[in-house]
VOMI-835996 format. One record per residue (C-alpha): residue in one letter; x, y, z. Coordinates in pm, whole numbers. Each point is the difference from the previous one (the first is absolute). Example, Ala and Ser with C-alpha at 12.3 -4.5 7.8 and 13.67 -1.06 7.14 Angstrom:
<nodes>
A  1230  -450  780
S  137  344  -66
</nodes>
This chain:
<nodes>
M  38  -16  -32
S  244  269  93
Q  172  -83  -279
L  -341  95  -222
F  33  296  184
I  364  88  -55
L  -58  -40  -399
T  -287  196  20
V  153  300  172
S  269  -78  -221
L  -190  83  -313
L  -218  271  82
P  230  267  -169
W  -40  -173  -268
I  -368  40  -93
P  -47  335  -139
V  218  -146  -254
L  -214  -334  -42
V  -302  219  21
C  55  347  -175
K  271  -38  -282
I  212  298  -226
T  34  -134  -305
T  233  135  -299
E  141  -104  -270
T  246  -296  42
E  302  99  -281
F  67  311  -218
T  254  66  -241
V  104  381  -30
L  288  123  -251
E  290  118  122
G  -41  372  59
E  -366  48  -31
S  -266  23  275
L  -272  -249  145
T  -294  25  193
I  -105  -339  180
P  -398  63  175
C  -55  -137  319
H  -346  -145  28
Y  -156  -61  424
E  -356  -69  183
P  -211  318  94
Q  110  -89  362
Y  317  145  -75
A  -72  368  -156
S  133  190  316
Y  283  -194  34
V  396  96  -83
K  72  -194  -298
Y  382  6  -66
W  280  -159  -268
C  300  -193  66
H  291  -172  -169
G  113  -387  54
R  -184  -367  80
M  -67  10  415
K  -236  250  179
E  296  53  181
F  309  63  -179
C  -236  214  -211
T  123  359  -120
S  -259  263  32
L  8  147  -291
A  -320  286  -7
R  -285  -18  264
S  -360  89  -51
D  16  243  348
D  353  168  -149
P  36  400  24
R  216  -35  -335
M  -264  -194  -187
I  -188  353  -16
S  242  122  -344
P  48  -338  -92
V  108  114  -352
E  336  47  152
E  58  -310  139
K  139  -334  -159
V  -240  -235  162
S  -372  144  118
I  -316  -133  111
F  -333  116  -39
D  -366  -117  221
D  -330  -23  -197
P  -274  -97  264
V  -237  32  -221
Q  64  -290  -221
L  200  -182  247
V  408  56  -136
F  272  128  58
T  236  59  -296
V  415  7  22
T  205  191  -265
M  343  -60  -40
K  176  184  -233
N  339  -45  -244
L  35  -293  115
K  332  -203  -16
E  111  -425  -6
E  96  33  347
D  -359  121  30
S  -98  -381  -61
G  -54  -227  279
W  -356  -24  270
Y  -209  274  179
I  -296  1  218
C  -345  134  -23
G  -127  65  330
V  -267  147  270
E  153  24  384
I  -237  -69  178
G  238  -11  367
G  -94  -129  280
V  216  -319  191
W  -293  -266  -130
S  -18  123  -297
A  220  -55  -316
D  3  256  -323
D  -193  -103  -300
I  200  -66  -265
A  86  -121  -382
F  308  -54  -171
T  114  69  -408
N  340  -32  -220
V  167  338  -209
K  166  -98  -251
V  168  291  -113
V  160  -117  -359
H  278  254  -290
G  -140  -61  -371
M  -254  132  -186
S  -406  17  -9
V  -281  172  -229
V  -308  193  121
N  -188  -258  -240
S  179  -214  -189
R  -322  -7  -271
L  -136  332  -121
S  -174  69  -303
G  -99  276  -252
E  -225  143  -251
E  179  -5  -369
G  143  354  -81
S  -5  78  395
S  364  76  214
L  34  -247  308
T  238  -30  303
V  214  -319  135
Q  110  131  379
C  274  -264  89
L  213  -21  348
Y  298  -49  80
S  182  -38  333
E  212  260  235
R  329  -167  -156
Y  -93  65  -375
R  -26  337  40
E  311  81  -214
S  -62  -320  -256
E  -7  50  -375
K  -423  -50  -52
K  -142  -184  -275
W  -342  -74  -201
C  -4  -332  -227
R  -260  -193  -236
S  14  -344  135
G  163  -250  -248
D  181  254  -143
W  334  151  115
R  81  284  -250
S  -331  135  51
C  150  177  382
L  -35  367  115
S  205  120  233
T  20  303  177
G  363  29  15
S  231  262  234
E  -299  269  -27
G  -277  -262  158
S  -192  65  -290
Y  -117  -98  -369
E  -257  151  -276
D  3  -69  -381
S  -413  86  -217
S  -135  -306  218
V  117  -79  320
A  188  193  347
I  155  -131  306
R  35  219  285
D  209  -85  298
D  -34  199  357
R  260  -175  128
T  -251  -43  302
R  -121  -398  -42
S  -130  53  -318
F  14  65  -338
T  -325  9  -298
V  -38  -103  -386
T  -226  208  -122
F  -165  -99  -391
K  -104  323  -173
K  -235  -164  -251
L  -97  -408  124
H  -50  -214  -345
M  -106  -342  -81
K  337  -60  -71
D  81  74  313
T  -184  -336  262
A  296  -213  100
W  209  -94  315
Y  235  283  131
W  298  -59  263
C  122  356  159
S  323  -66  218
A  252  211  213
G  310  -225  -2
Q  -31  -374  -51
Q  -337  84  189
K  -294  -59  -258
I  -354  -37  90
T  -337  -23  -315
V  -257  140  -75
H  -264  -33  -266
V  -169  297  -244
L  -321  -88  -215
V  -104  287  -259
T  -383  -63  -89
P  -127  121  -267
R  -162  366  -54
P  -420  -59  34
T  -99  97  -416
T  -319  285  -5
T  -223  34  -266
T  -170  293  -81
A  -324  -54  -116
V  -271  293  -238
F  -300  7  102
V  -251  72  -311
T  -292  181  61
S  -334  -34  -147
P  -398  145  26
P  -200  -137  316
I  -230  -278  -98
P  -383  -28  156
S  73  -293  293
H  -334  -150  -155
S  134  -91  -325
L  312  -124  201
A  -86  -359  -26
Y  -128  -11  -343
M  312  144  -152
P  245  -333  -91
P  374  132  -46
P  86  127  -386
K  169  -267  -187
P  304  150  -196
I  -17  -60  -381
T  311  -101  -136
K  101  -235  -336
D  -75  -314  175
S  -327  68  118
W  -95  148  -427
N  153  -295  -133
S  -205  -245  283
Q  -367  230  -111
S  86  -24  -336
L  57  -321  -26
M  -332  -168  217
L  -194  243  -202
A  154  -176  -334
S  -107  -340  196
V  -289  62  64
T  -94  159  -322
V  169  -352  -164
C  -212  -222  234
S  -325  137  -55
S  31  -57  -435
I  130  -390  62
I  -336  -27  285
F  -229  164  -300
L  124  -181  -286
V  -5  -319  235
A  -425  67  60
L  -29  92  -348
V  91  -293  -139
L  -161  -212  246
V  -329  185  -96
G  -5  -96  -321
R  139  -319  47
T  -339  -103  183
L  -217  158  -244
W  148  -249  -286
K  0  -337  198
V  -408  143  8
H  -43  71  -299
K  122  -398  -104
K  -159  -129  298
D  -352  99  -174
P  -45  -68  -401
L  -368  110  13
I  64  369  73
G  220  -41  -365
E  -232  -151  -210
A  -265  235  112
G  142  318  -118
E  82  -235  -297
M  -348  -88  -106
K  -75  409  120
A  217  106  -229
K  -177  -227  -299
Y  -341  106  68
S  105  331  28
G  168  -1  -314
C  -288  -218  -242
S  -287  192  144
T  -92  369  -83
D  -345  -27  250
A  159  58  303
A  -397  -150  153
D  20  -290  -178
L  370  -107  220
Q  -178  108  296
N  -283  -236  -85
A  265  -314  -129
T  37  -322  224
V  373  -75  83
I  21  -447  107
F  285  -80  117
L  118  -365  48
N  150  -149  340
K  246  -256  -67
D  -10  -95  362
S  -329  15  77
Q  -217  24  -362
D  -204  254  170
V  -125  271  -258
R  28  358  135
V  -257  278  -131
Y  79  365  3
</nodes>
């Protein structure tokens, strides 16, 4: 029982650490000579507590660099390391300027709890200061005909080194600043401000400028991709005004069809076709009628015999009355009947 009590008492200082954590990123990498700002987030109950930033892996042997209750933090611009607490956002930020390689190492974001039975709430982060090069944007794009600026950063040790801008894969394309720290021609301008940054400006982009490039300082270099997009095409609309059309007639007016040579030829061909077809149909009908009459004439020969006898009597008798009183006898060969007219 006594051992459990002793264990509980020994863990009391660490209860705030387990319950109320302070958090930040585990690692930061920054170029030599640049500045770095690190955010440290905390729980609401720590809004009024003192915050601090120290260099070291263990709290007991950590070198204090900045505290939120330090009067020097009134003018943080003049300090290499500054701290700013924002209790509304529940975060305090630490800014370190002009970093050197020897500034690399482990750091602690801490909230000072105080008291015998309470340990500070802390979080560790590793800061790596490297020398070399970097760029503000490794991928840039611009419209054809516009200008574009690439900003290349280098560490302090390359301040006096020659700066170059090259098209990747083509060493002959390299442009150098030389001893003057600048270069300019009709298409590109390079400016080195000798403060760990130089810029490359395309004065007027062309589609052929799309490529991978690299900027270098001394033996260090870093790649940049430039993409040139086509300029949008614009069309001019021509408006032709016409007299207003009554709204009630709009639904009954089909769109006009333009008269072309092809449409005129097609209409003439159609008219000729209709005329030929009509003529053929008329001739066919005339032939059918004549054929029908011929068949009727051949089928009933009595009509022909009556016509012949009528012509005979009309030629022999001079008295029309005698012809009216005459009796004509026709013999039917099939039934032998006698027909009297």
